[in-house]
N, CA, C and O atoms as CSV, one atom per row, in Angstrom:
chain,resi,resn,atom,element,x,y,z
A,1,MET,N,N,0.657,-0.949,0.184
A,1,MET,CA,C,-0.261,0.354,0.000
A,1,MET,C,C,1.129,1.152,0.241
A,1,MET,O,O,2.230,0.897,0.729
A,2,ASP,N,N,0.476,2.263,-0.369
A,2,ASP,CA,C,1.420,3.259,-0.717
A,2,ASP,C,C,1.208,4.263,0.671
A,2,ASP,O,O,0.141,4.414,1.266
A,3,GLU,N,N,2.115,4.704,0.909
A,3,GLU,CA,C,2.747,5.273,2.426
A,3,GLU,C,C,1.791,6.618,2.172
A,3,GLU,O,O,1.331,7.096,3.209
A,4,LYS,N,N,1.463,7.231,1.036
A,4,LYS,CA,C,0.840,8.447,1.621
A,4,LYS,C,C,-0.846,8.436,1.644
A,4,LYS,O,O,-1.434,9.459,1.994
A,5,LEU,N,N,-1.570,7.262,1.265
A,5,LEU,CA,C,-2.171,6.564,1.116
A,5,LEU,C,C,-2.866,6.027,2.564
A,5,LEU,O,O,-4.039,5.968,2.930
A,6,ILE,N,N,-1.461,5.628,3.276
A,6,ILE,CA,C,-1.596,5.170,4.219
A,6,ILE,C,C,-1.395,6.732,5.762
A,6,ILE,O,O,-1.537,6.898,6.974
A,7,ILE,N,N,-1.138,7.193,4.963
A,7,ILE,CA,C,-1.009,8.373,6.603
A,7,ILE,C,C,-2.436,8.844,6.092
A,7,ILE,O,O,-3.380,8.465,6.785
A,8,LYS,N,N,-2.782,9.767,4.758
A,8,LYS,CA,C,-4.770,10.089,4.908
A,8,LYS,C,C,-5.487,8.884,5.518
A,8,LYS,O,O,-6.556,9.051,6.105
A,9,LYS,N,N,-5.023,7.872,5.417
A,9,LYS,CA,C,-6.385,7.140,6.496
A,9,LYS,C,C,-6.593,7.331,7.847
A,9,LYS,O,O,-7.609,7.467,8.529
A,10,PHE,N,N,-5.197,7.307,8.127
A,10,PHE,CA,C,-5.046,7.394,9.635
A,10,PHE,C,C,-5.352,8.637,9.991
A,10,PHE,O,O,-5.638,8.626,11.188
A,11,ILE,N,N,-5.467,10.153,9.344
A,11,ILE,CA,C,-4.992,11.048,10.000
A,11,ILE,C,C,-6.586,11.699,9.262
A,11,ILE,O,O,-6.646,12.925,9.161
A,12,ILE,N,N,-8.124,10.658,8.652
A,12,ILE,CA,C,-8.970,10.680,8.675
A,12,ILE,C,C,-9.016,10.196,9.237
A,12,ILE,O,O,-9.662,10.925,9.990
A,13,ARG,N,N,-8.831,8.952,10.006
A,13,ARG,CA,C,-9.220,8.429,11.224
A,13,ARG,C,C,-9.248,9.715,12.449
A,13,ARG,O,O,-10.040,10.407,13.088
A,14,LYS,N,N,-8.364,9.569,12.332
A,14,LYS,CA,C,-7.613,10.518,13.703
A,14,LYS,C,C,-8.792,11.072,13.589
A,14,LYS,O,O,-9.585,10.299,14.127
A,15,LEU,N,N,-9.453,12.173,13.100
A,15,LEU,CA,C,-10.274,13.435,13.333
A,15,LEU,C,C,-11.208,12.908,12.808
A,15,LEU,O,O,-11.787,13.675,12.039
A,16,TYR,N,N,-11.778,11.586,12.893
A,16,TYR,CA,C,-13.719,11.316,12.506
A,16,TYR,C,C,-13.537,10.679,14.102
A,16,TYR,O,O,-14.487,11.054,14.790
A,17,ARG,N,N,-12.319,9.593,15.068
A,17,ARG,CA,C,-13.169,9.526,15.990
A,17,ARG,C,C,-13.714,10.451,17.024
A,17,ARG,O,O,-14.554,10.388,17.922
A,18,LYS,N,N,-12.796,11.445,16.471
A,18,LYS,CA,C,-12.579,12.819,18.163
A,18,LYS,C,C,-13.141,13.470,17.845
A,18,LYS,O,O,-12.991,14.590,18.333
A,19,ARG,N,N,-14.385,13.247,16.621
A,19,ARG,CA,C,-15.086,14.006,16.634
A,19,ARG,C,C,-14.972,15.702,15.408
A,19,ARG,O,O,-16.104,16.185,15.394
A,20,MET,N,N,-14.356,16.249,14.846
A,20,MET,CA,C,-13.484,16.586,14.229
A,20,MET,C,C,-14.611,17.619,12.806
A,20,MET,O,O,-14.440,17.963,11.637
A,21,TRP,N,N,-15.119,17.679,13.287
A,21,TRP,CA,C,-16.373,18.373,11.865
A,21,TRP,C,C,-16.332,19.990,11.933
A,21,TRP,O,O,-16.579,20.720,12.893
A,22,LEU,N,N,-16.031,20.245,10.911
A,22,LEU,CA,C,-16.211,21.602,11.690
A,22,LEU,C,C,-16.179,22.989,11.843
A,22,LEU,O,O,-16.135,23.817,10.933
A,23,HIS,N,N,-16.203,23.201,13.063
A,23,HIS,CA,C,-16.028,23.995,14.392
A,23,HIS,C,C,-15.439,23.880,15.160
A,23,HIS,O,O,-15.001,24.666,16.000
A,24,LYS,N,N,-15.234,21.985,14.853
A,24,LYS,CA,C,-14.102,21.928,16.093
A,24,LYS,C,C,-12.951,21.456,15.460
A,24,LYS,O,O,-13.139,20.284,15.135
A,25,HIS,N,N,-11.767,21.881,15.119
A,25,HIS,CA,C,-10.483,21.949,14.547
A,25,HIS,C,C,-9.675,21.344,15.607
A,25,HIS,O,O,-9.981,20.902,16.714
A,26,THR,N,N,-8.125,21.479,14.733
A,26,THR,CA,C,-6.918,21.205,15.926
A,26,THR,C,C,-6.159,21.205,14.803
A,26,THR,O,O,-6.491,20.805,13.688
A,27,ASN,N,N,-5.081,21.692,15.160
A,27,ASN,CA,C,-3.388,22.487,14.677
A,27,ASN,C,C,-3.424,21.535,13.616
A,27,ASN,O,O,-4.013,20.456,13.561
A,28,ILE,N,N,-2.740,22.077,12.834
A,28,ILE,CA,C,-1.732,20.981,11.726
A,28,ILE,C,C,-0.714,20.041,12.128
A,28,ILE,O,O,-0.552,18.979,11.526
A,29,ASN,N,N,-0.012,20.394,13.138
A,29,ASN,CA,C,1.095,19.738,13.240
A,29,ASN,C,C,0.432,19.331,14.463
A,29,ASN,O,O,0.886,19.518,15.592
A,30,ASN,N,N,-0.638,18.778,14.188
A,30,ASN,CA,C,-1.002,17.578,15.705
A,30,ASN,C,C,-1.493,16.447,15.046
A,30,ASN,O,O,-1.793,15.469,15.731
A,31,LEU,N,N,-1.622,16.415,13.857
A,31,LEU,CA,C,-2.510,15.264,12.495
A,31,LEU,C,C,-1.283,14.139,13.336
A,31,LEU,O,O,-1.407,13.385,14.302
A,32,PRO,N,N,0.368,14.606,12.068
A,32,PRO,CA,C,1.347,13.281,12.111
A,32,PRO,C,C,1.184,13.190,13.848
A,32,PRO,O,O,0.709,12.055,13.876
A,33,LYS,N,N,1.224,13.439,14.731
A,33,LYS,CA,C,0.630,12.824,16.208
A,33,LYS,C,C,0.284,11.417,16.023
A,33,LYS,O,O,-0.747,11.255,15.371
A,34,GLY,N,N,1.041,10.049,16.537
A,34,GLY,CA,C,1.165,8.405,16.801
A,34,GLY,C,C,1.339,7.562,15.647
A,34,GLY,O,O,1.468,6.338,15.662
A,35,LEU,N,N,1.329,8.475,14.443
A,35,LEU,CA,C,2.463,8.500,13.099
A,35,LEU,C,C,3.564,7.121,13.152
A,35,LEU,O,O,3.355,7.097,14.364
A,36,SER,N,N,4.476,6.036,12.953
A,36,SER,CA,C,5.432,6.102,13.417
A,36,SER,C,C,6.493,6.857,12.978
A,36,SER,O,O,6.215,7.704,12.130
A,37,ASN,N,N,7.596,6.772,13.324
A,37,ASN,CA,C,8.398,7.679,13.557
A,37,ASN,C,C,8.931,8.113,11.981
A,37,ASN,O,O,8.986,9.279,11.589
A,38,GLU,N,N,9.458,6.440,10.849
A,38,GLU,CA,C,9.559,6.991,9.776
A,38,GLU,C,C,8.296,8.419,9.025
A,38,GLU,O,O,8.366,9.463,8.377
A,39,LEU,N,N,7.134,7.421,9.752
A,39,LEU,CA,C,6.246,7.816,8.669
A,39,LEU,C,C,5.714,9.118,8.977
A,39,LEU,O,O,4.936,9.698,8.219
A,40,ARG,N,N,6.191,9.679,10.280
A,40,ARG,CA,C,5.838,11.260,10.973
A,40,ARG,C,C,6.824,11.815,9.899
A,40,ARG,O,O,6.415,12.584,9.029
A,41,ILE,N,N,8.294,11.367,9.977
A,41,ILE,CA,C,9.975,12.018,9.466
A,41,ILE,C,C,9.131,12.451,8.270
A,41,ILE,O,O,9.015,13.675,8.219
A,42,SER,N,N,8.563,11.845,7.377
A,42,SER,CA,C,7.859,11.434,5.567
A,42,SER,C,C,8.482,12.421,5.258
A,42,SER,O,O,9.422,12.785,5.965
A,43,LYS,N,N,8.188,12.980,4.337
A,43,LYS,CA,C,7.782,13.623,2.983
A,43,LYS,C,C,6.782,13.386,2.792
A,43,LYS,O,O,6.513,14.201,3.674
A,44,HIS,N,N,5.756,13.010,2.455
A,44,HIS,CA,C,4.846,12.382,2.315
A,44,HIS,C,C,3.210,12.490,2.882
A,44,HIS,O,O,2.088,12.462,2.376
A,45,THR,N,N,4.043,12.685,4.798
A,45,THR,CA,C,3.349,13.678,5.620
A,45,THR,C,C,2.300,14.467,5.198
A,45,THR,O,O,1.098,14.241,5.333
A,46,LYS,N,N,3.003,15.684,4.526
A,46,LYS,CA,C,3.227,17.390,4.944
A,46,LYS,C,C,2.569,17.075,2.952
A,46,LYS,O,O,1.872,17.989,2.511
A,47,LYS,N,N,2.808,16.017,2.108
A,47,LYS,CA,C,1.793,16.463,0.930
A,47,LYS,C,C,0.370,15.759,1.141
A,47,LYS,O,O,-0.705,16.312,0.910
A,48,ALA,N,N,0.497,14.722,1.516
A,48,ALA,CA,C,-0.650,13.955,1.651
A,48,ALA,C,C,-1.599,14.856,2.288
A,48,ALA,O,O,-2.694,15.182,1.831
A,49,VAL,N,N,-0.964,15.306,3.618
A,49,VAL,CA,C,-2.298,17.016,4.541
A,49,VAL,C,C,-2.236,17.401,3.153
A,49,VAL,O,O,-3.010,16.557,2.703
A,50,GLU,N,N,-1.781,18.230,1.922
A,50,GLU,CA,C,-2.322,19.469,0.854
A,50,GLU,C,C,-3.129,18.341,0.902
A,50,GLU,O,O,-3.655,17.973,1.952
A,51,GLU,N,N,-3.321,17.547,-0.555
A,51,GLU,CA,C,-4.564,16.675,-1.315
A,51,GLU,C,C,-5.296,16.864,-0.644
A,51,GLU,O,O,-6.037,17.796,-0.958
A,52,LEU,N,N,-5.538,16.279,0.447
A,52,LEU,CA,C,-6.863,16.250,1.163
A,52,LEU,C,C,-8.071,17.565,1.388
A,52,LEU,O,O,-9.291,17.653,1.244
A,53,LEU,N,N,-6.428,18.925,2.025
A,53,LEU,CA,C,-6.508,19.875,1.889
A,53,LEU,C,C,-7.184,20.395,0.697
A,53,LEU,O,O,-7.934,21.344,0.927
A,54,LYS,N,N,-7.111,20.051,-0.378
A,54,LYS,CA,C,-6.858,20.261,-2.251
A,54,LYS,C,C,-8.412,19.236,-2.679
A,54,LYS,O,O,-9.208,19.364,-3.609
A,55,GLU,N,N,-8.390,18.872,-2.263
A,55,GLU,CA,C,-9.674,17.880,-2.413
A,55,GLU,C,C,-10.806,18.405,-0.941
A,55,GLU,O,O,-11.261,17.323,-0.571
A,56,HIS,N,N,-11.058,18.866,-0.555
A,56,HIS,CA,C,-11.706,19.902,0.228
A,56,HIS,C,C,-11.903,18.413,1.073
A,56,HIS,O,O,-13.011,18.443,1.608
A,57,ILE,N,N,-11.404,17.513,1.279
A,57,ILE,CA,C,-12.071,16.817,2.547
A,57,ILE,C,C,-11.694,16.988,3.608
A,57,ILE,O,O,-12.214,16.369,4.536
A,58,LEU,N,N,-10.480,18.047,3.860
A,58,LEU,CA,C,-10.406,18.369,5.265
A,58,LEU,C,C,-10.488,19.971,5.052
A,58,LEU,O,O,-10.379,20.536,3.964
A,59,LEU,N,N,-10.734,20.682,6.489
A,59,LEU,CA,C,-10.853,22.888,5.995
A,59,LEU,C,C,-10.059,22.904,6.305
A,59,LEU,O,O,-9.397,22.143,7.011
A,60,SER,N,N,-9.867,23.988,5.757
A,60,SER,CA,C,-8.233,24.402,6.320
A,60,SER,C,C,-9.328,25.950,7.710
A,60,SER,O,O,-10.507,26.113,7.394
A,61,LYS,N,N,-8.972,26.551,8.590
A,61,LYS,CA,C,-9.225,28.124,9.235
A,61,LYS,C,C,-7.901,29.145,9.856
A,61,LYS,O,O,-7.878,29.825,10.882
A,62,PRO,N,N,-7.219,29.016,9.173
A,62,PRO,CA,C,-5.974,30.583,9.407
A,62,PRO,C,C,-6.372,31.051,11.047
A,62,PRO,O,O,-7.574,31.193,11.270
A,63,THR,N,N,-5.531,31.260,12.038
A,63,THR,CA,C,-5.648,32.160,12.978
A,63,THR,C,C,-4.178,32.987,13.285
A,63,THR,O,O,-3.307,33.002,12.416
A,64,HIS,N,N,-4.012,33.576,14.414
A,64,HIS,CA,C,-2.740,34.329,13.988
A,64,HIS,C,C,-1.538,33.285,15.310
A,64,HIS,O,O,-0.526,33.645,15.911
A,65,TYR,N,N,-2.510,31.575,15.298
A,65,TYR,CA,C,-1.592,30.950,16.085
A,65,TYR,C,C,-0.768,29.498,15.375
A,65,TYR,O,O,-0.019,28.699,15.935
A,66,GLY,N,N,-1.331,29.549,13.686
A,66,GLY,CA,C,-0.944,29.338,13.473
A,66,GLY,C,C,-2.326,28.289,12.058
A,66,GLY,O,O,-3.427,28.744,11.748
A,67,LEU,N,N,-1.805,27.099,11.588
A,67,LEU,CA,C,-3.249,26.688,10.507
A,67,LEU,C,C,-4.016,25.782,11.659
A,67,LEU,O,O,-3.361,25.463,12.651
A,68,GLU,N,N,-5.672,25.277,11.519
A,68,GLU,CA,C,-6.118,24.396,11.954
A,68,GLU,C,C,-6.988,24.255,10.973
A,68,GLU,O,O,-7.488,24.934,10.076
A,69,VAL,N,N,-7.050,22.619,11.618
A,69,VAL,CA,C,-7.859,21.503,10.217
A,69,VAL,C,C,-9.058,20.870,10.997
A,69,VAL,O,O,-9.101,20.486,12.166
A,70,SER,N,N,-10.268,20.865,9.774
A,70,SER,CA,C,-11.580,19.798,10.182
A,70,SER,C,C,-11.767,18.791,8.952
A,70,SER,O,O,-11.076,18.504,7.975
A,71,LEU,N,N,-12.817,18.446,9.366
A,71,LEU,CA,C,-13.440,17.348,8.093
A,71,LEU,C,C,-14.449,17.945,8.116
A,71,LEU,O,O,-15.118,18.293,9.089
A,72,ASN,N,N,-14.622,18.103,7.005
A,72,ASN,CA,C,-15.854,18.248,6.015
A,72,ASN,C,C,-16.989,17.915,6.222
A,72,ASN,O,O,-17.176,16.736,5.924
A,73,PRO,N,N,-18.060,18.550,6.699
A,73,PRO,CA,C,-19.725,17.959,6.442
A,73,PRO,C,C,-19.972,17.132,5.004
A,73,PRO,O,O,-20.392,15.998,4.775
A,74,LYS,N,N,-19.455,18.372,4.028
A,74,LYS,CA,C,-20.435,18.160,2.979
A,74,LYS,C,C,-19.752,17.005,2.218
A,74,LYS,O,O,-20.227,16.830,1.096
A,75,LYS,N,N,-18.488,15.963,2.656
A,75,LYS,CA,C,-17.848,14.830,2.203
A,75,LYS,C,C,-17.832,13.964,2.941
A,75,LYS,O,O,-16.975,13.146,2.606
A,76,ILE,N,N,-18.352,13.693,3.813
A,76,ILE,CA,C,-18.832,12.882,4.473
A,76,ILE,C,C,-18.767,11.442,4.163
A,76,ILE,O,O,-18.212,10.624,4.897
A,77,LYS,N,N,-19.692,10.999,2.404
A,77,LYS,CA,C,-19.050,9.598,2.008
A,77,LYS,C,C,-18.007,9.725,1.826
A,77,LYS,O,O,-17.567,8.770,2.466
A,78,ASP,N,N,-16.821,10.407,1.238
A,78,ASP,CA,C,-15.827,10.437,1.008
A,78,ASP,C,C,-14.488,9.258,2.318
A,78,ASP,O,O,-13.726,8.297,2.427
A,79,ILE,N,N,-15.527,11.098,3.323
A,79,ILE,CA,C,-14.487,10.129,4.008
A,79,ILE,C,C,-14.469,8.898,4.967
A,79,ILE,O,O,-13.611,8.430,5.715
A,80,GLU,N,N,-16.053,8.478,4.577
A,80,GLU,CA,C,-16.643,7.453,5.449
A,80,GLU,C,C,-15.882,5.893,3.968
A,80,GLU,O,O,-15.813,4.701,4.267
A,81,GLU,N,N,-15.560,6.337,2.882
A,81,GLU,CA,C,-15.259,5.474,1.956
A,81,GLU,C,C,-13.013,5.516,2.394
A,81,GLU,O,O,-12.516,4.391,2.352
A,82,LEU,N,N,-12.300,6.344,2.632
A,82,LEU,CA,C,-11.957,6.327,3.071
A,82,LEU,C,C,-11.426,5.501,4.775
A,82,LEU,O,O,-10.446,5.180,5.448
A,83,ILE,N,N,-12.706,5.506,4.745
A,83,ILE,CA,C,-12.000,5.473,6.206
A,83,ILE,C,C,-11.832,3.404,6.538
A,83,ILE,O,O,-11.526,2.783,7.557
A,84,ASP,N,N,-12.267,2.861,4.901
A,84,ASP,CA,C,-13.563,1.245,5.178
A,84,ASP,C,C,-12.204,1.036,4.243
A,84,ASP,O,O,-11.972,-0.057,3.726
Protein backbone atom coordinates (compact mmCIF):
# COMPACT_ATOMS: atom_id res chain seq x y z
CA MET A 1 0.00 0.00 0.00
CA ASP A 2 1.20 3.52 -0.78
CA GLU A 3 2.66 5.48 2.15
CA LYS A 4 0.64 8.57 1.28
CA LEU A 5 -2.61 6.57 1.34
CA ILE A 6 -1.70 5.07 4.73
CA ILE A 7 -1.05 8.56 6.11
CA LYS A 8 -4.32 9.91 4.66
CA LYS A 9 -6.33 7.08 6.23
CA PHE A 10 -4.61 7.59 9.58
CA ILE A 11 -5.34 11.33 9.63
CA ILE A 12 -8.97 10.90 8.56
CA ARG A 13 -9.59 8.13 11.13
CA LYS A 14 -8.02 10.22 13.87
CA LEU A 15 -10.18 13.26 13.15
CA TYR A 16 -13.28 11.10 12.61
CA ARG A 17 -12.81 9.36 15.99
CA LYS A 18 -12.37 12.69 17.76
CA ARG A 19 -15.41 14.16 15.93
CA MET A 20 -13.49 17.09 14.46
CA TRP A 21 -16.23 18.41 12.16
CA LEU A 22 -16.54 21.99 10.87
CA HIS A 23 -16.25 24.28 13.93
CA LYS A 24 -14.30 21.86 16.08
CA HIS A 25 -10.73 21.92 14.79
CA THR A 26 -7.16 21.04 15.67
CA ASN A 27 -3.73 22.39 14.82
CA ILE A 28 -2.22 21.05 11.60
CA ASN A 29 0.96 20.10 13.53
CA ASN A 30 -1.04 17.61 15.63
CA LEU A 31 -2.09 15.50 12.63
CA PRO A 32 1.03 13.29 12.31
CA LYS A 33 1.17 12.58 16.05
CA GLY A 34 0.60 8.88 16.57
CA LEU A 35 2.29 7.80 13.34
CA SER A 36 5.49 5.78 13.45
CA ASN A 37 8.69 7.84 13.38
CA GLU A 38 9.45 6.73 9.82
CA LEU A 39 6.11 7.98 8.51
CA ARG A 40 6.06 11.11 10.66
CA ILE A 41 9.40 12.32 9.29
CA SER A 42 8.54 11.24 5.75
CA LYS A 43 8.03 13.88 3.05
CA HIS A 44 4.76 12.11 2.18
CA THR A 45 3.10 13.36 5.38
CA LYS A 46 3.06 17.00 4.31
CA LYS A 47 1.97 16.07 0.78
CA ALA A 48 -0.87 13.90 2.12
CA VAL A 49 -2.23 16.76 4.22
CA GLU A 50 -1.96 19.16 1.27
CA GLU A 51 -3.86 16.70 -0.95
CA LEU A 52 -6.63 16.31 1.64
CA LEU A 53 -6.95 20.10 1.76
CA LYS A 54 -7.07 20.34 -2.06
CA GLU A 55 -9.74 17.60 -2.21
CA HIS A 56 -11.74 19.62 0.37
CA ILE A 57 -11.90 16.64 2.71
CA LEU A 58 -10.15 18.81 5.29
CA LEU A 59 -11.23 22.38 5.89
CA SER A 60 -8.62 24.93 6.94
CA LYS A 61 -9.04 27.79 9.36
CA PRO A 62 -6.16 30.26 9.57
CA THR A 63 -5.57 31.69 13.03
CA HIS A 64 -2.98 34.04 14.47
CA TYR A 65 -1.24 31.05 16.13
CA GLY A 66 -1.22 28.69 13.11
CA LEU A 67 -3.37 26.75 10.70
CA GLU A 68 -6.25 24.72 12.12
CA VAL A 69 -8.05 21.90 10.27
CA SER A 70 -11.31 19.97 10.58
CA LEU A 71 -13.31 17.46 8.54
CA ASN A 72 -15.71 18.71 5.88
CA PRO A 73 -19.29 17.54 6.67
CA LYS A 74 -20.24 17.89 2.99
CA LYS A 75 -17.75 15.12 2.11
CA ILE A 76 -19.04 12.56 4.62
CA LYS A 77 -19.41 9.80 2.00
CA ASP A 78 -15.85 10.27 0.73
CA ILE A 79 -14.53 10.26 4.29
CA GLU A 80 -16.34 7.05 5.20
CA GLU A 81 -15.04 5.40 1.99
CA LEU A 82 -11.46 6.32 2.94
CA ILE A 83 -11.89 4.93 6.43
CA ASP A 84 -13.19 1.55 5.25
